[in-house]
N, C-alpha and C positions, 0 to 999 in steps of 0.2 A: 504494500500500500504506500501511497505518497503521503505527504504531510497533510494535505487538505482532507483526504478521506479518513486518515487516522484521527484528525482533530474532530471530524464529525462523529466518528464512532465514540470517542471519549466524551464529547459533550453530551451525547445521548445518555451516557451513564454518569454524568457529573464528575468525570475523572480527568478533565483537561489539564489538571496540574502536572500530569506526567510529562507534558511538553513545555513546562515553564522555562527550562534552560536550553531549549532546542537551538536558539540562535547562537549560544555560546559554544556549541559543539562544532568540530570540524566535519567535513562531508562524510568521512568514513564512520564517525561516531553517530551522526544523524541517521545514516542508513541502518546501522546496527540497532539503534533504539526503535526505529519504526518496524524493523523486522521482528524484534523481540515482542513488541506490543501485538503485532499481528498473530504471533504464535500462542499468546497467552489465552487461557480460558478465563475470561473476565466474569463469567456467570457465578463463580464461587462466592463473589461478594454478596450475592443474594442471600447467602446463609445468615448474614448478619441482620438482614431485614425480615426474612421469613425463616428463622432457624427450625431445623427438624428437631422434634423431641426424641432424643436418643437416650434419655435417662430412665424412662419407664420400661419395665420388663413384663412380659406376659406370664403365663403359667410355666414354671420351670420344673422339669422332671429329669430323672436320669435317662441316659441313652444306652441302648444295648450296643455292645461292641465285641471285638474279638480279643480275648485275653491270651497271654503267651501260651498257656497249656492248650487252648483250643486251636491256636495257629499251628502249634507243633503237631497236633493230631491230624491236621489236614495239609501239612506243609508240602508234601509230595505233590498233591493235586494242584495246590495254589502255584507252586513253583513251575510245574509243567505248563499250566495255562499262561502264567506271566512270562515265562521264557519265550514261549511261542510268540507272544505279543511284542516283546522287545526285539526279538530276532527278525520279526516282520517289519520293523521300523515304525511301529505304531505308538511309540513312547518317546516323548521329548523331555529334556530337562531344562528347567529355568532357574538360574542362579541369581538371587537378589543380592547384588553386590554394590549398591550405590553409596554405602557409608564409608566414613573415614575412621581411622584408628585412634580417634581423639582420646577416648578413655584408656587407651593403652599407651598414651604418651607419644602418639605419632600423628603427623599431619598427612600421611600417605593413605592410600586406599586400605581398608581393613584387611583385604585379602592378601596383601603383599607382606603382612607382618610375619616376621621370622620367629617361630616358637621352638626352633631347634636348640640343642644343648652342645652336642659334639659336631654337628654339621648343620647347614642351613635346611630348615624345614618350614615352608611357608603355608599359610592357611589355604591359599588357592591350591597349592600342591596336594595337601591332604584331601581336599574335596575331589580334585580331578583324579587322583590315584584311587579313591574309593569308587568313582564312576568307571574307571578303567577295569577294576576287578569285575564289575558286572558286565562290561563290554566283552571281556575275554571269556567269561562264563557263557554268555548268550550268543557270542559270535556276531555281534553287531555293535556299532557305535551310535547310541542315541544322540541326536542333535543336541548341542548344548547352547542355549540362549543365555547370554550374560547381560543382566541389567546393570548399567553403570549410572553415573550422575554427571551433571555438568562439571562438578569439581574434580571427579576422578576418572573420567572417561579416557583421556589421553594417556594418563599414567598407567591405568589398568591394561590398556591395549599394548602399550610399550613393554610392560613387565611380562605379560604372557608371551608376547612375541620373542622377547629376549630369552625366555626359558623354554622356547619351543613348545609352549602349551602343555608342558610336563608330559609329553608323549601322546597327547590327544590329537587326532587328525585335524589340521587347521581348517579343512573344508567342512568340518562338522561343527565349527564354532561360529556363532553369530552374536553380534553385540547390538544393544539398543539402549538409548538413554531414557532414564526415568523422566516423565513429564514433571513440570514444576507448576506451582500455583502462586499467584501474586500475593504479597503480604499487604495488610492494611493497618491503618492506625485504629484507635479505639472506636471511631465512628464510621469506619468503612472507606476512608480515603486511601487509595493505593499509594504506596510509598516508593520513593526512589532510593536505591542504595548508593548510587553515584548520579551525577547530573545526566549521564547518558545511559543509565541502566535502571530498570525497575527492580525493586527488592522482591525476590522470590524465594521459595523453599520447595524441596521435593514434596510431591503430592501424596506421600504415604505408601506403605507396601501394598495397599489395595489398588494402587494405580498401575500395577505391573502389566495387566493384560491390555488395558487401554493404551499404555505406552508401547507395547509390542505391536498392536494394530497400527498405531500412528506411524511406527517405523517401517511399516509394510511387511512385517514378518508373519502376519496372518496368511499371506499368500504362500510363504515358504512352508508353513505348517500344513496347509491344504495340499500343496504340490507334493509333499512327501507322504501324504496320507496318514499323518499323525492323528491318533484318536485320544491320547491321554497326555497331559502335561504335568510333570512332577516338579512342583515349585518348592524351593528350599532356601534357607537363609545362609549367609556366608559364614556365620560365626560358630556353627556346630561341626567340629572337625571329625567327628566319628560317624556322622550319619551316612546311611546307605542310600544311594540315589538310583532311581529306576530299578529298584529292588524287585526282582521277578515275583517273589512271594507276596509282597505288598500289592503289586499290580494284579496278580492272579486272584487275590482275595477280593479286590475291588470289582473285578469283572464277574466273579462267581456270585457276589452279593447283589449285583445289578444296580449299584448306587451311582450317583453322578459325581461323588466326591469321596475321598478317603483321607484320613488324617493319622499320621503316626503320633502316638501318644505314649506317655509314661504314667503309671499309676502314682498318684500323689504319695509322697513319703509320709506326710502327716496332714491333718485337716487344715493346718495354718499355712501350708506351703503356698508361696506367692506365684502361682501359675494360672493362666487362663484355663478354664475347665470346659470341655466339650460336653454338651447336654442337649436337651430338647427345650425349646421355647415355643409354646402354643403348637406343639406337634412337629416343629421343624428344627433341624440341627442348628445350634448356635453356640458361640463361645462366650462364656460368662467370666468376667474378670473375678479374681479371687475376692476382691472387696465387695462384689455384688452378691455373693452368697451370704445368707444369714448364718449366724453361728450354728443354728439347728441344722441347716442344710449341709454346712461344711462338715459337721460331726456325724451326720446320719450314716448308719451302717445297715447292711442287709443281713439276711439270716446267716450267711457264711462269715460275717464279721468284717467284710470288706466295706470301704467307704462307698456310698451310693454315687456321690459326685466325685469320681476318682480320676477321670481321664484328663491329665494335663497335656496341653498341646505343646509341640516343640518346633512348630513352623516347618513342617515337611508334609505337604499336601499333594494329593493326586486329583486332578480335575479332568472331567470328561470334556473334550474340546467342543463338541456340539452344544453342550449346555452352556459353556462359557460364551459362545457366540450369541446364544439366546439372551443371557443376562446382560450382555454388553449393551443391549438396547435399553436397559433399565438404569435408573439413577442409583448408584451406590451411595449410601449415606455419607455425608461430608461432616467430619468432626472439626469443630472450631477450637483451636488451641491458643491460649493467651501466652505470649512470649516477649522477651526483650529483643527488639528488632532495630539494629542500627539504620539510620536514614539520613537523607539530606533535607535540612529544614528550608523554610522559605527565604532565608538569607543566603542559602547556598553553602551552609556549613554542615560538616558531618557531626551527627549526634550519636553518642554511644550511651544509650539509656541504662540507668542503674536499676530500674524496676520494669516490670512488664508494661509495655506501651502499645502493643498491637496484637494482631491475630495472624496465625498461620492456618492453612486449610489442608486437612489430610483425609484420605480414605484408608480403610484398614482391611487387610485380607480376611480377617475374621468375619466381616460383614458379607464377604463373597460366599463364605461357607453357608450362611443362612439362605442366600439366594439360590444356591445349588439344590436346595430342598431335601436331598437325601445325602447322608454322610456316614461312612463306616469308621468308627474308632478302631485302630489297629495298634495293639500294645507292643512296645519294644522294650528290651532290657536296657535300663539306664546306663549301666557300665559298658555296654557294647555299642550304643548308638546315640548317646547324649553327653557330649562334652562341649558345652557352650563356652565361648570366650567373650565375656562382656567387660571384664575388669583385668587390670594388670596383676593384682594379687587378691587373695581372699576367695569368696564364693564366686563360682562361675568365672574363673580367671585363667590366665595363662598357666599358672601353677597347677590348678586342678585338671585342666585339659592335658597337660604334659603327663601327669600321673596316670590318667585314663588311657592315653595313647600308648604309653609304655606297657600298661597292663594288658593291652590288646596286641602287643607284639610289635609296635612301631618303634623303630630305632631313632632316637632323637640325638 
């Protein structure tokens, strides 16, 4: 768009302040600003005027799932069905890797963090080697779609190229950038982070599929005949990806979605819990469970609300396309957002001064309408790295990797 059409668009939304410094920019900066505004989804600001009520919950009940013993009893059949599906190229893997290693003391992409002791062992390396095990077993390489962000896209691509994708075939790797949403002040005015750049933030992990489609990768998925997408987070270095037993269980169960889960260690554990809300699968945050629900146990003594999610989901592609036409709930989050004020000066706020807009993958699970909880052993498939030390840290992940035979 040119300046005039962009100004008309912004005036219609009362956001013409985004161009207040336009004349101070050079030609290249002007073009970049206009192009950025054209790409932005400005509709998210409507959430401040007509917010969705995301606080209320319907009737919450436990959900039936597959426990480890049940999976073991049917493992051979699940494995055969899933291996056939992976081998036929019907499973793709989606790695959510848009974050930085800030909490690990690094400004680099989280996936490039080295957790080795006697040799370099990178987070990306752990994940890709886990996928390579499945590839070797099934005789096929599931396409790997890697979601990056504006901040880490170039560095992520360069790092993986430098390390030859840790042995994964380059032709099976695709990258796409996570969409961003504009940030606003407390009353809904869009903010500038520089005179020639709108303040934005990633649109949350629920934006992974819309970001894939915007990048044109839906065509790649359909050309390949992929029927299932296994979506997983960058920080769990032990997780199995495109796991044929997991895939087979989902197919046999006839669900649109499956989730790898761990049984809660105790009622107070701070994990999102997969359950039913008004008859549909949903993930309830730990603080949304009443004490009675959190402590409730069945006849066998197990917690009724026990399935803690680990952000490893299997989605049926045809259902994803269907829900892509629906509006995923947008969560409005109050944050400290640096901005350029009306005097043209940079402001670094000391308190929360504006809003960011995010969608969450847990809301997609509910839209899928059916979901199978699939229990995994914590010590074999759950080693999250969220902190440098302490709980869910580099230290705890190293210990679990070594326990599973990984040389660090």
